[in-house]
ROGUKOL-605553 format. One line per field, with one value per residue: x, y, z of N, C-alpha, C, O in turn; residue number from 0. Coordinates in steps of 0.02 Angstrom, whole numbers. Layout:
REM ROGUKOL-605553
n.x [X,...]
n.y [Y,...]
n.z [Z,...]
ca.x [X,...]
ca.y [Y,...]
ca.z [Z,...]
c.x [X,...]
c.y [Y,...]
c.z [Z,...]
o.x [X,...]
o.y [Y,...]
o.z [Z,...]
nr [NUM,...]
This chain:
REM ROGUKOL-605553
n.x [5392,5331,5163,5095,5185,5196,5066,5058,5157,5105,4993,5050,5107,4993,4932,5023,5020,4902,4938,5029,4952,4878,4805,4667,4555,4491,4393,4288,4358,4357,4348,4288,4276,4287,4387,4507,4591,4617,4767,4748,4654,4485,4488,4487,4336,4255,4121,4073,3986,3981,3910,3855,3763,3741,3755,3779,3831,3850,3932,3959,4068,4110,4005,3902,3809,3705,3699,3617,3654,3604,3629,3695,3835,3926,4005,4043,4123,4228,4319,4419,4462,4597,4688,4750,4682,4552,4391,4296,4154,4119,4032,3940,3785,3693,3584,3567,3513,3506,3528,3517,3529,3540,3476,3357,3336,3311,3364,3381,3495,3530,3615,3750,3891,4004,4058,4121,4213,4329,4489,4590,4753,4862,5029,5140,5175,5230,5212,5217,5337,5399,5514,5552,5451,5440,5381,5441,5474,5515,5492,5361,5348,5431,5354,5249,5276,5324,5423,5557,5552,5419,5372,5384,5279,5131,5089,4980,4907,4796,4673,4551,4387,4288,4114,3987,3817,3671,3691,3768,3751,3850,3969,3984,3991,4090,4162,4075,4152,4297,4463,4555,4697,4791,4895,4909,4954,4994,5034,5072,5095,5101,5024,4905,4899,4873,4932,4880,4902,4860,4879,4819,4782,4658,4506,4560,4582,4488,4452,4488,4584,4630,4731,4733,4761,4779,4794,4785,4763,4733,4672,4657,4559,4576,4472,4453,4349,4314,4369,4462,4486,4592,4601,4673,4643,4693,4651,4680,4658,4625,4496,4446,4507,4559,4581,4537,4481,4449,4369,4324,4232,4229,4135,4144,4021,3994,4087,4068,4006,4007,3986,3988,4033,4070,4142,4179,4271,4309,4443,4434,4346,4263,4183,4146,4136,4050,4019,3932,3933,3850,3872,3886,3960,3956,3989,3985,4044,4127,4246,4377,4512,4658,4733,4898,4983,5112,5213,5214,5258,5381,5552,5616,5531,5474,5579,5752,5811,5903,6067,6082,5959,5865,5916,5924,5928,6069,6090,6151,6121,5984,5974,6026,5933,5825,5854,5836,5703,5573,5442]
n.y [3148,3298,3329,3444,3547,3547,3583,3714,3778,3768,3848,3975,3991,3996,4110,4209,4265,4340,4437,4509,4571,4671,4786,4771,4675,4517,4530,4660,4824,4943,5117,5143,5098,5270,5415,5414,5383,5251,5207,5137,5109,5057,4965,4924,4952,4927,4970,5060,5091,5184,5212,5306,5328,5459,5527,5669,5755,5919,6052,6223,6317,6451,6517,6479,6377,6237,6087,5966,5848,5769,5657,5602,5522,5493,5399,5379,5273,5233,5126,5186,5174,5116,5007,5084,5203,5302,5374,5478,5526,5616,5652,5740,5759,5856,5892,6015,6048,6185,6274,6420,6441,6555,6656,6604,6552,6456,6360,6295,6216,6163,6073,6029,5977,5933,5908,5843,5810,5703,5638,5495,5430,5294,5303,5234,5067,4954,4817,4777,4731,4578,4510,4574,4538,4402,4256,4174,4012,3926,3973,4009,4106,4212,4262,4320,4413,4579,4670,4778,4822,4824,4947,5028,5118,5103,5231,5362,5497,5635,5738,5861,5943,6054,6084,6205,6239,6342,6454,6402,6373,6327,6370,6517,6651,6595,6549,6458,6359,6271,6201,6045,5954,5804,5681,5509,5369,5195,5060,4890,4821,4696,4534,4559,4692,4857,5013,5175,5336,5506,5665,5824,5973,6083,6164,6260,6418,6487,6603,6539,6423,6253,6137,5961,5811,5635,5483,5311,5153,4986,4827,4657,4524,4353,4285,4335,4409,4506,4666,4797,4972,5115,5288,5448,5618,5775,5946,6104,6274,6450,6471,6357,6233,6072,5916,5753,5599,5430,5270,5101,4959,4839,4728,4598,4548,4482,4444,4560,4650,4753,4794,4922,5009,5156,5272,5432,5579,5756,5871,6005,6143,6231,6211,6077,5900,5744,5588,5461,5335,5234,5119,5056,4965,4931,4841,4835,4719,4720,4686,4625,4519,4569,4489,4461,4436,4316,4356,4492,4513,4575,4528,4435,4490,4420,4392,4352,4210,4088,4020,3851,3821,3726,3607,3469,3488,3455,3316,3356,3492,3486,3427,3527,3632,3573,3579,3713,3741,3814,3798]
n.z [5899,5975,5967,6006,5989,5850,5815,5867,5793,5664,5682,5701,5574,5495,5544,5514,5376,5390,5481,5407,5309,5376,5344,5283,5381,5441,5536,5603,5607,5713,5764,5882,6058,6122,6071,6005,5851,5738,5647,5532,5381,5337,5235,5062,4974,5084,5184,5327,5478,5627,5780,5921,6074,6186,6351,6450,6594,6640,6720,6751,6835,6827,6760,6838,6800,6753,6657,6555,6437,6291,6157,5996,5925,5774,5642,5475,5369,5230,5124,5003,4833,4853,4969,5070,5085,5153,5162,5267,5364,5504,5656,5788,5857,5963,6103,6218,6376,6473,6624,6731,6888,6974,6908,6875,6747,6601,6460,6290,6183,6022,5900,5786,5872,5821,5658,5522,5369,5294,5233,5257,5252,5244,5271,5312,5352,5463,5458,5329,5291,5264,5308,5426,5511,5529,5611,5760,5753,5848,5973,6072,6168,6122,6020,6086,6185,6240,6125,6079,5947,5923,5956,5848,5747,5642,5527,5486,5390,5401,5324,5327,5334,5433,5460,5485,5525,5509,5601,5714,5886,5970,5922,5911,5796,5717,5557,5426,5373,5412,5441,5462,5515,5540,5623,5641,5739,5764,5864,5885,6026,6085,6057,6126,6164,6106,6054,6024,5954,5928,5851,5821,5727,5738,5678,5593,5523,5593,5730,5843,5838,5878,5969,5975,6061,6081,6173,6174,6248,6215,6269,6240,6304,6368,6309,6154,6104,6190,6247,6328,6357,6388,6391,6360,6329,6267,6254,6184,6172,6145,6181,6246,6354,6408,6496,6462,6520,6476,6487,6449,6381,6246,6143,6033,5929,5809,5659,5589,5673,5815,5987,6115,6268,6358,6477,6552,6608,6630,6678,6692,6768,6711,6582,6701,6673,6659,6582,6488,6364,6248,6120,5948,5811,5638,5489,5310,5209,5065,5018,4914,4891,4806,4674,4626,4478,4454,4369,4386,4512,4624,4623,4756,4852,4954,5030,5014,4923,4995,4967,4919,4976,4948,4990,5104,5282,5387,5502,5618,5626,5642,5768,5846,5830,5890,6024,6048,6059,6154,6201]
ca.x [5386,5276,5112,5075,5232,5177,5004,5073,5196,5057,4950,5089,5113,4928,4918,5073,4997,4851,4973,5063,4905,4875,4760,4601,4554,4433,4343,4279,4411,4320,4380,4253,4251,4335,4395,4570,4578,4666,4807,4730,4590,4442,4500,4454,4266,4222,4081,4066,3951,3996,3861,3852,3713,3778,3726,3832,3814,3900,3924,4007,4077,4116,3940,3853,3757,3701,3676,3609,3664,3587,3648,3723,3893,3926,4059,4032,4190,4228,4385,4413,4512,4647,4686,4776,4644,4485,4353,4252,4112,4112,3992,3903,3727,3674,3534,3591,3466,3549,3492,3555,3488,3542,3431,3297,3332,3324,3367,3399,3539,3529,3651,3809,3951,4060,4033,4178,4225,4401,4524,4646,4796,4915,5092,5191,5150,5288,5196,5225,5403,5393,5575,5553,5396,5436,5373,5491,5441,5542,5477,5296,5359,5459,5301,5193,5297,5344,5489,5567,5532,5346,5356,5382,5208,5102,5077,4935,4895,4725,4656,4478,4355,4231,4058,3938,3753,3616,3715,3780,3759,3910,4027,3958,4035,4140,4143,4042,4201,4365,4501,4586,4750,4809,4940,4888,5002,4968,5086,5050,5147,5101,4961,4846,4901,4881,4939,4861,4911,4838,4890,4781,4773,4588,4471,4606,4545,4444,4488,4506,4609,4646,4771,4703,4805,4748,4834,4738,4791,4681,4694,4610,4560,4588,4419,4470,4290,4310,4428,4455,4532,4603,4618,4679,4639,4706,4625,4709,4644,4611,4426,4430,4561,4539,4608,4480,4498,4395,4382,4265,4242,4198,4118,4134,3962,4008,4145,4050,3966,4037,3951,4035,4010,4125,4125,4237,4262,4361,4475,4417,4284,4223,4140,4164,4092,4052,3978,3930,3915,3835,3878,3897,3992,3935,4019,3964,4109,4129,4317,4403,4585,4686,4783,4953,5015,5181,5258,5215,5286,5451,5597,5640,5488,5461,5643,5800,5819,5971,6104,6070,5899,5825,5949,5902,5973,6106,6064,6180,6083,5918,5980,6037,5869,5780,5870,5817,5631,5557,5371]
ca.y [3222,3325,3355,3512,3593,3550,3622,3785,3803,3776,3905,4035,3997,4016,4178,4255,4305,4387,4493,4548,4612,4726,4839,4741,4620,4474,4555,4732,4866,5003,5168,5143,5157,5324,5463,5403,5356,5203,5228,5098,5118,4999,4918,4942,4930,4913,5025,5048,5141,5181,5257,5306,5368,5487,5571,5705,5804,5972,6108,6276,6355,6522,6544,6451,6346,6164,6064,5896,5843,5706,5662,5544,5534,5445,5400,5339,5262,5193,5115,5216,5165,5066,4985,5131,5266,5300,5436,5470,5580,5609,5706,5733,5802,5855,5937,6036,6083,6223,6316,6467,6446,6621,6701,6566,6550,6392,6364,6235,6225,6103,6077,5986,5998,5909,5887,5852,5763,5701,5582,5468,5389,5258,5317,5185,5008,4911,4747,4763,4701,4509,4488,4602,4513,4329,4228,4128,3947,3886,4004,4041,4166,4265,4291,4345,4462,4644,4678,4849,4838,4833,5018,5061,5119,5121,5303,5388,5569,5652,5807,5866,6008,6059,6121,6231,6254,6378,6493,6353,6407,6303,6404,6583,6696,6561,6537,6394,6310,6274,6143,6003,5909,5759,5624,5453,5313,5135,5010,4827,4808,4624,4511,4582,4764,4903,5082,5223,5406,5555,5736,5860,6045,6085,6227,6305,6470,6523,6643,6496,6357,6214,6076,5903,5752,5579,5423,5258,5086,4935,4761,4602,4473,4285,4280,4394,4448,4560,4708,4855,5025,5174,5341,5516,5666,5843,5997,6168,6332,6511,6469,6301,6184,6021,5848,5708,5529,5384,5198,5062,4892,4824,4657,4578,4505,4440,4471,4625,4689,4763,4838,4949,5059,5187,5330,5474,5645,5805,5900,6076,6156,6281,6171,6008,5854,5671,5564,5390,5326,5166,5122,4996,4974,4879,4851,4799,4698,4704,4682,4567,4520,4580,4439,4489,4385,4304,4395,4561,4517,4594,4475,4439,4527,4377,4374,4323,4138,4073,3970,3782,3820,3666,3548,3449,3506,3399,3290,3396,3555,3469,3416,3593,3669,3540,3603,3783,3749,3831,3800]
ca.z [5897,6015,5923,6027,5956,5780,5809,5879,5736,5609,5698,5686,5502,5467,5567,5489,5320,5412,5513,5356,5273,5424,5324,5289,5429,5435,5582,5599,5636,5732,5806,5946,6093,6130,6017,5969,5785,5713,5589,5474,5348,5344,5181,4999,4963,5147,5211,5398,5517,5699,5810,5994,6109,6241,6402,6485,6646,6634,6766,6739,6897,6811,6742,6885,6759,6751,6592,6537,6365,6259,6086,5961,5883,5719,5592,5415,5342,5169,5094,4936,4780,4871,5038,5119,5085,5182,5168,5325,5388,5576,5685,5850,5859,6034,6131,6283,6419,6517,6672,6771,6949,7004,6872,6860,6673,6569,6387,6252,6125,5980,5837,5783,5907,5779,5593,5476,5315,5283,5203,5296,5209,5279,5237,5331,5387,5478,5445,5258,5282,5287,5342,5493,5552,5529,5678,5785,5754,5903,6037,6080,6209,6081,5978,6126,6235,6213,6095,6065,5879,5921,5966,5782,5732,5578,5527,5435,5392,5391,5305,5323,5342,5479,5432,5532,5492,5543,5659,5767,5951,6005,5893,5889,5760,5677,5487,5414,5349,5439,5418,5513,5493,5596,5614,5683,5742,5797,5878,5913,6076,6092,6028,6163,6179,6050,6075,5971,5971,5878,5863,5769,5730,5717,5669,5559,5486,5640,5780,5899,5819,5938,5966,6008,6063,6115,6181,6193,6255,6215,6290,6227,6356,6343,6260,6114,6086,6239,6254,6371,6336,6430,6344,6383,6274,6286,6208,6203,6130,6183,6202,6290,6364,6457,6490,6469,6528,6459,6491,6431,6354,6182,6135,5964,5924,5750,5623,5561,5720,5881,6034,6163,6315,6393,6518,6562,6640,6617,6737,6695,6805,6676,6626,6720,6637,6664,6527,6472,6293,6226,6047,5908,5745,5591,5423,5250,5183,4994,5002,4877,4887,4739,4656,4586,4437,4475,4325,4409,4579,4627,4644,4824,4898,5012,5059,4968,4926,5015,4930,4942,5018,4934,5016,5171,5337,5416,5565,5672,5630,5668,5839,5877,5830,5936,6091,6054,6067,6224,6213]
c.x [5325,5225,5091,5121,5214,5115,5017,5111,5150,5012,4986,5095,5049,4914,4963,5049,4945,4884,5005,5015,4891,4828,4688,4606,4490,4377,4343,4335,4379,4362,4346,4282,4306,4340,4461,4557,4635,4705,4784,4662,4549,4455,4459,4384,4231,4185,4066,4031,3966,3953,3864,3795,3743,3733,3784,3802,3869,3883,3979,4012,4080,4049,3885,3793,3761,3673,3668,3612,3647,3606,3671,3785,3897,3989,4039,4098,4185,4299,4383,4474,4564,4650,4704,4732,4573,4454,4304,4215,4100,4071,3963,3846,3698,3619,3555,3536,3507,3507,3541,3515,3486,3491,3365,3283,3349,3324,3386,3443,3542,3566,3708,3864,4014,4030,4088,4184,4299,4426,4582,4687,4853,4981,5146,5159,5208,5275,5200,5292,5402,5455,5575,5504,5388,5428,5430,5458,5464,5524,5409,5305,5385,5407,5247,5213,5318,5415,5496,5545,5457,5326,5354,5311,5192,5083,5030,4928,4822,4718,4581,4454,4297,4177,4011,3875,3709,3639,3724,3793,3821,3973,4005,4011,4087,4116,4114,4091,4268,4399,4535,4640,4772,4859,4919,4940,4970,5023,5055,5103,5156,5035,4899,4844,4913,4882,4926,4874,4889,4861,4859,4782,4706,4562,4518,4566,4495,4487,4513,4528,4630,4689,4733,4752,4769,4796,4789,4775,4734,4711,4639,4617,4575,4533,4425,4409,4281,4375,4411,4504,4536,4630,4623,4679,4651,4682,4653,4692,4630,4540,4413,4490,4539,4581,4551,4505,4438,4417,4317,4283,4206,4188,4105,4076,3969,4066,4132,4013,4000,3994,4001,4000,4072,4100,4188,4220,4320,4389,4458,4354,4242,4218,4174,4115,4104,4004,3981,3904,3905,3835,3885,3930,3971,3966,3986,4028,4104,4201,4333,4478,4608,4741,4834,4985,5088,5231,5264,5244,5360,5494,5619,5594,5468,5526,5688,5805,5892,6002,6094,6008,5858,5857,5925,5954,6009,6076,6089,6141,6014,5921,5990,5972,5821,5791,5847,5743,5614,5483,5356]
c.y [3244,3357,3426,3564,3601,3593,3696,3815,3815,3837,3971,4046,4020,4089,4229,4295,4356,4448,4538,4594,4676,4782,4816,4683,4580,4493,4631,4769,4934,5052,5173,5089,5209,5368,5454,5365,5310,5231,5194,5117,5054,4946,4937,4911,4906,4976,5010,5106,5130,5234,5250,5350,5394,5527,5603,5754,5855,6030,6159,6320,6430,6554,6523,6422,6270,6143,5989,5892,5772,5712,5597,5565,5478,5453,5353,5334,5217,5188,5133,5200,5112,5058,5039,5193,5256,5370,5427,5535,5568,5667,5688,5783,5798,5906,5952,6075,6119,6268,6359,6479,6516,6668,6667,6565,6480,6401,6298,6254,6160,6115,6026,6016,5977,5884,5897,5794,5763,5638,5561,5422,5359,5268,5267,5129,4961,4838,4729,4730,4629,4485,4512,4566,4437,4303,4182,4060,3904,3915,4038,4106,4224,4299,4326,4394,4526,4640,4752,4868,4849,4906,5056,5060,5123,5195,5322,5463,5581,5725,5810,5936,6002,6103,6143,6251,6296,6413,6449,6386,6384,6337,6473,6624,6662,6552,6468,6340,6323,6207,6107,5960,5867,5707,5570,5398,5255,5083,4948,4803,4734,4600,4537,4657,4804,4974,5128,5294,5449,5624,5774,5935,6059,6156,6280,6354,6506,6565,6601,6427,6319,6153,6021,5845,5697,5520,5368,5191,5036,4867,4710,4549,4404,4264,4341,4434,4508,4600,4768,4909,5080,5229,5408,5563,5736,5891,6064,6220,6391,6511,6415,6253,6135,5959,5800,5636,5486,5312,5161,4994,4886,4749,4643,4527,4457,4472,4541,4671,4691,4809,4863,4996,5090,5248,5370,5539,5690,5832,5974,6085,6211,6265,6107,5962,5782,5645,5489,5382,5251,5165,5054,5015,4916,4893,4808,4783,4676,4698,4619,4573,4527,4529,4471,4433,4378,4343,4467,4569,4534,4536,4487,4474,4486,4354,4340,4247,4123,4018,3901,3776,3757,3602,3533,3470,3444,3378,3332,3460,3543,3461,3482,3632,3639,3566,3675,3793,3762,3839,3781]
c.z [5937,5969,5942,5995,5883,5771,5818,5821,5676,5620,5682,5611,5469,5484,5533,5428,5340,5444,5461,5319,5311,5405,5329,5339,5421,5483,5580,5636,5651,5772,5874,5991,6100,6069,5978,5904,5764,5655,5525,5446,5355,5291,5119,4993,5027,5170,5285,5432,5591,5733,5886,6020,6173,6289,6440,6535,6647,6681,6753,6800,6883,6797,6791,6847,6764,6684,6591,6461,6342,6186,6057,5924,5831,5677,5535,5379,5280,5142,5021,4893,4796,4946,5088,5127,5111,5180,5225,5340,5462,5604,5753,5848,5929,6049,6203,6319,6473,6562,6712,6835,6979,6972,6854,6785,6650,6493,6357,6193,6087,5915,5838,5826,5870,5714,5541,5427,5300,5249,5249,5251,5250,5241,5255,5372,5400,5462,5371,5243,5308,5325,5415,5539,5549,5600,5696,5794,5812,5972,6036,6118,6168,6038,6019,6181,6200,6185,6076,5995,5873,5931,5900,5757,5658,5582,5470,5444,5374,5371,5296,5334,5391,5448,5488,5493,5539,5607,5721,5835,5989,5980,5867,5854,5716,5605,5479,5392,5383,5423,5477,5481,5552,5574,5664,5682,5780,5803,5909,5962,6087,6062,6063,6177,6116,6076,6015,5996,5912,5899,5805,5782,5698,5714,5640,5517,5529,5688,5838,5875,5882,5921,6004,6004,6102,6117,6209,6195,6260,6233,6276,6281,6325,6295,6215,6091,6133,6241,6298,6347,6389,6384,6380,6323,6301,6232,6231,6151,6175,6210,6254,6293,6417,6445,6507,6472,6511,6471,6475,6402,6287,6177,6061,5960,5865,5714,5596,5610,5788,5923,6086,6211,6348,6431,6528,6597,6621,6682,6745,6736,6772,6600,6648,6685,6657,6613,6522,6401,6280,6150,6014,5843,5701,5523,5370,5212,5110,4971,4964,4873,4814,4726,4609,4545,4456,4433,4348,4478,4576,4653,4716,4872,4959,5044,5008,4978,4940,4972,4961,4986,5007,4960,5086,5223,5362,5482,5623,5682,5659,5743,5877,5883,5881,6007,6103,6067,6141,6235,6286]
o.x [5272,5240,5071,5098,5216,5111,4990,5100,5157,4996,4956,5090,5050,4887,4944,5058,4942,4860,5008,5034,4893,4813,4651,4655,4440,4319,4391,4356,4375,4407,4372,4310,4364,4302,4469,4516,4694,4680,4797,4617,4575,4437,4403,4376,4183,4216,4048,4044,3964,3959,3874,3781,3770,3683,3832,3753,3928,3826,4037,3965,4056,4036,3828,3736,3815,3629,3706,3576,3671,3601,3668,3788,3875,4021,4020,4127,4146,4334,4350,4531,4575,4620,4676,4745,4539,4487,4273,4241,4073,4074,3961,3857,3681,3609,3560,3514,3538,3457,3598,3472,3435,3466,3322,3226,3396,3290,3406,3428,3553,3550,3714,3882,4069,3983,4101,4163,4330,4388,4617,4659,4888,4987,5194,5122,5233,5323,5187,5302,5404,5448,5596,5514,5335,5463,5464,5417,5435,5541,5400,5273,5363,5413,5204,5170,5328,5461,5447,5522,5433,5269,5325,5283,5234,5062,5040,4940,4791,4753,4551,4493,4261,4192,3996,3879,3711,3610,3691,3842,3842,4025,4008,4067,4125,4056,4126,4074,4293,4368,4543,4630,4772,4865,4911,4968,4925,5055,5015,5151,5212,4994,4845,4793,4958,4839,4957,4858,4899,4863,4872,4782,4697,4590,4516,4521,4461,4548,4554,4495,4646,4685,4706,4782,4734,4835,4757,4812,4691,4768,4582,4672,4584,4546,4403,4417,4245,4429,4353,4556,4490,4675,4583,4712,4623,4692,4649,4710,4624,4525,4375,4519,4505,4611,4519,4546,4382,4476,4263,4341,4158,4227,4060,4082,3953,4092,4179,3990,4019,3968,4051,3945,4120,4045,4244,4162,4373,4362,4465,4312,4194,4246,4224,4059,4160,3952,4027,3859,3948,3801,3888,3929,3968,3970,3961,4062,4081,4216,4307,4505,4580,4791,4817,5012,5122,5285,5314,5254,5396,5474,5639,5615,5446,5527,5665,5803,5937,5967,6097,6004,5820,5828,5907,6014,5984,6040,6053,6129,5989,5877,5965,5958,5781,5744,5838,5722,5637,5462,5298]
o.y [3212,3406,3464,3619,3657,3634,3737,3873,3866,3873,4017,4102,4059,4126,4287,4356,4410,4504,4599,4649,4731,4824,4837,4646,4606,4475,4662,4749,4978,5031,5206,5040,5196,5360,5483,5319,5327,5274,5218,5138,5002,4888,4963,4851,4868,5029,4954,5164,5073,5294,5195,5402,5354,5556,5569,5789,5838,6053,6141,6357,6470,6611,6546,6440,6242,6176,5952,5928,5722,5765,5544,5619,5422,5505,5296,5385,5171,5238,5100,5212,5067,5096,5041,5233,5207,5419,5374,5590,5516,5723,5630,5843,5744,5954,5907,6128,6086,6297,6339,6523,6536,6715,6696,6575,6449,6444,6251,6302,6107,6162,5986,6074,6000,5845,5954,5738,5816,5590,5603,5380,5395,5244,5258,5141,4930,4800,4671,4704,4619,4444,4475,4564,4410,4325,4154,4052,3851,3885,4089,4156,4281,4358,4359,4414,4528,4613,4784,4924,4880,4924,5110,5006,5143,5219,5301,5490,5542,5768,5768,5983,5952,6152,6103,6275,6287,6403,6458,6424,6418,6332,6485,6631,6696,6548,6424,6281,6379,6162,6134,5933,5891,5690,5585,5382,5264,5065,4954,4770,4710,4641,4538,4683,4789,4993,5121,5310,5432,5640,5758,5957,6049,6202,6338,6334,6552,6562,6623,6377,6349,6124,6033,5832,5711,5509,5378,5175,5042,4852,4719,4531,4397,4230,4395,4487,4554,4571,4786,4893,5089,5218,5424,5549,5755,5879,6080,6213,6384,6548,6426,6236,6153,5950,5806,5616,5503,5296,5187,4975,4922,4710,4673,4471,4398,4523,4578,4724,4640,4859,4829,5020,5055,5273,5347,5552,5667,5818,6002,6040,6235,6302,6085,5982,5762,5676,5457,5419,5210,5206,5003,5073,4858,4951,4754,4828,4621,4702,4565,4625,4496,4527,4502,4386,4427,4360,4500,4625,4511,4499,4542,4488,4513,4304,4303,4223,4142,3976,3894,3731,3737,3549,3578,3469,3388,3416,3342,3481,3584,3485,3491,3661,3675,3574,3696,3849,3725,3883,3780]
o.z [5933,5935,5898,5977,5857,5725,5780,5803,5642,5573,5654,5587,5422,5443,5524,5429,5312,5436,5470,5299,5282,5448,5373,5339,5396,5472,5557,5690,5607,5809,5919,5966,6085,6021,5925,5904,5770,5618,5470,5483,5377,5299,5125,5005,5023,5176,5302,5417,5615,5719,5912,5991,6212,6270,6459,6520,6656,6682,6746,6816,6924,6817,6785,6859,6776,6656,6622,6426,6369,6156,6089,5896,5844,5676,5547,5359,5277,5136,4981,4913,4755,4983,5143,5173,5095,5196,5232,5331,5481,5579,5773,5838,5953,6013,6244,6296,6515,6540,6725,6836,7007,7004,6821,6763,6675,6466,6391,6157,6116,5879,5884,5817,5884,5713,5520,5440,5294,5238,5276,5215,5286,5185,5216,5419,5353,5454,5352,5188,5369,5371,5460,5599,5564,5646,5652,5839,5825,6023,6004,6102,6178,6020,5990,6220,6139,6215,6058,5984,5825,5916,5896,5746,5617,5635,5413,5498,5338,5397,5264,5344,5392,5414,5533,5437,5600,5660,5772,5841,6036,6013,5807,5877,5682,5592,5520,5392,5382,5395,5532,5426,5609,5515,5723,5629,5820,5753,5956,5942,6099,6043,6034,6198,6076,6116,5962,6053,5854,5959,5747,5839,5638,5743,5661,5479,5505,5686,5879,5890,5933,5868,6058,5952,6151,6071,6261,6149,6304,6215,6297,6301,6265,6246,6236,6061,6117,6236,6305,6319,6429,6345,6423,6273,6353,6173,6291,6092,6235,6257,6301,6242,6465,6393,6559,6431,6530,6467,6486,6400,6273,6204,6031,5985,5872,5737,5581,5590,5816,5897,6099,6198,6364,6419,6515,6612,6599,6736,6799,6739,6801,6560,6619,6668,6671,6600,6547,6380,6298,6119,6047,5822,5723,5501,5384,5186,5095,4911,4979,4854,4769,4762,4560,4575,4473,4456,4333,4502,4532,4698,4734,4929,5009,5080,4965,5034,4903,4944,5022,5029,5051,4953,5123,5210,5358,5514,5672,5739,5697,5779,5932,5935,5911,6045,6160,6083,6185,6273,6306]
nr [0,1,2,3,4,5,6,7,8,9,10,11,12,13,14,15,16,17,18,19,20,21,22,23,24,25,26,27,28,29,30,31,32,33,34,35,36,37,38,39,40,41,42,43,44,45,46,47,48,49,50,51,52,53,54,55,56,57,58,59,60,61,62,63,64,65,66,67,68,69,70,71,72,73,74,75,76,77,78,79,80,81,82,83,84,85,86,87,88,89,90,91,92,93,94,95,96,97,98,99,100,101,102,103,104,105,106,107,108,109,110,111,112,113,114,115,116,117,118,119,120,121,122,123,124,125,126,127,128,129,130,131,132,133,134,135,136,137,138,139,140,141,142,143,144,145,146,147,148,149,150,151,152,153,154,155,156,157,158,159,160,161,162,163,164,165,166,167,168,169,170,171,172,173,174,175,176,177,178,179,180,181,182,183,184,185,186,187,188,189,190,191,192,193,194,195,196,197,198,199,200,201,202,203,204,205,206,207,208,209,210,211,212,213,214,215,216,217,218,219,220,221,222,223,224,225,226,227,228,229,230,231,232,233,234,235,236,237,238,239,240,241,242,243,244,245,246,247,248,249,250,251,252,253,254,255,256,257,258,259,260,261,262,263,264,265,266,267,268,269,270,271,272,273,274,275,276,277,278,279,280,281,282,283,284,285,286,287,288,289,290,291,292,293,294,295,296,297,298,299,300,301,302,303,304,305,306,307,308,309,310,311,312,313,314,315,316,317,318,319,320,321,322,323,324,325,326]
């Protein structure tokens, strides 16, 4: 017997339970880099911080103004009560140095450009069905190429609130409290490609509610500690609309620590923007697997037991399966 086939089969068997869990992972699951949000929560009793340092150059053709923006964006995430639920605090605090050359005027604006608290709940996870996701023990290729069923995404819903403090100059005249709702999806197209999409209705309760949509594709390299992403984000409201493109890389330093860098630009010229962000993510992992007593497990949840399953296969069947192997 070819030992390489045995090794690969054992690897798939070992990996399979990890794929089924799909919620908590042995390595950090960060929303960085970019703004697209994963459908999955961080896992019960996992605390995670995600921070970025940003610089943005902004020019407004309509106002004939130039701006330099420095700031930090952050996310504090915690797996609450059970695996599917996450509470998170997200924000961006920026300092904008703005000048109007025509009038020889300069000014500074400082406050939160984003500050919200919300809950995310995973409503559907395709990897919870063990029968649908059984690996093919006879074909490495079948387990590693795109399949149409991979387009079926995990789906989560989000509900949260935006907060404004001290007459925020970035949102003049808006109430201190508004609301946000979102739907997030995530599809594992292949072992190296992940597709994430978000659609959100934001700043509900203000005079300028806005639609936001994002689509992000991530690719892991042969060294899985490295990954690259490409992301497009659309924003539409009566006050501001734009399409923003981002790209960057992430590096897994340890199972609980990730560093990243990305850059991007918008298409609007009022204002136009280019930016670069350097960030990291770190988690405190207090997760413990929940053991379910066998008496409490549902019958057949790991698949129905076939008739005569305990009998040895015939020699003829073994020879047939041997021919099907395509490693």
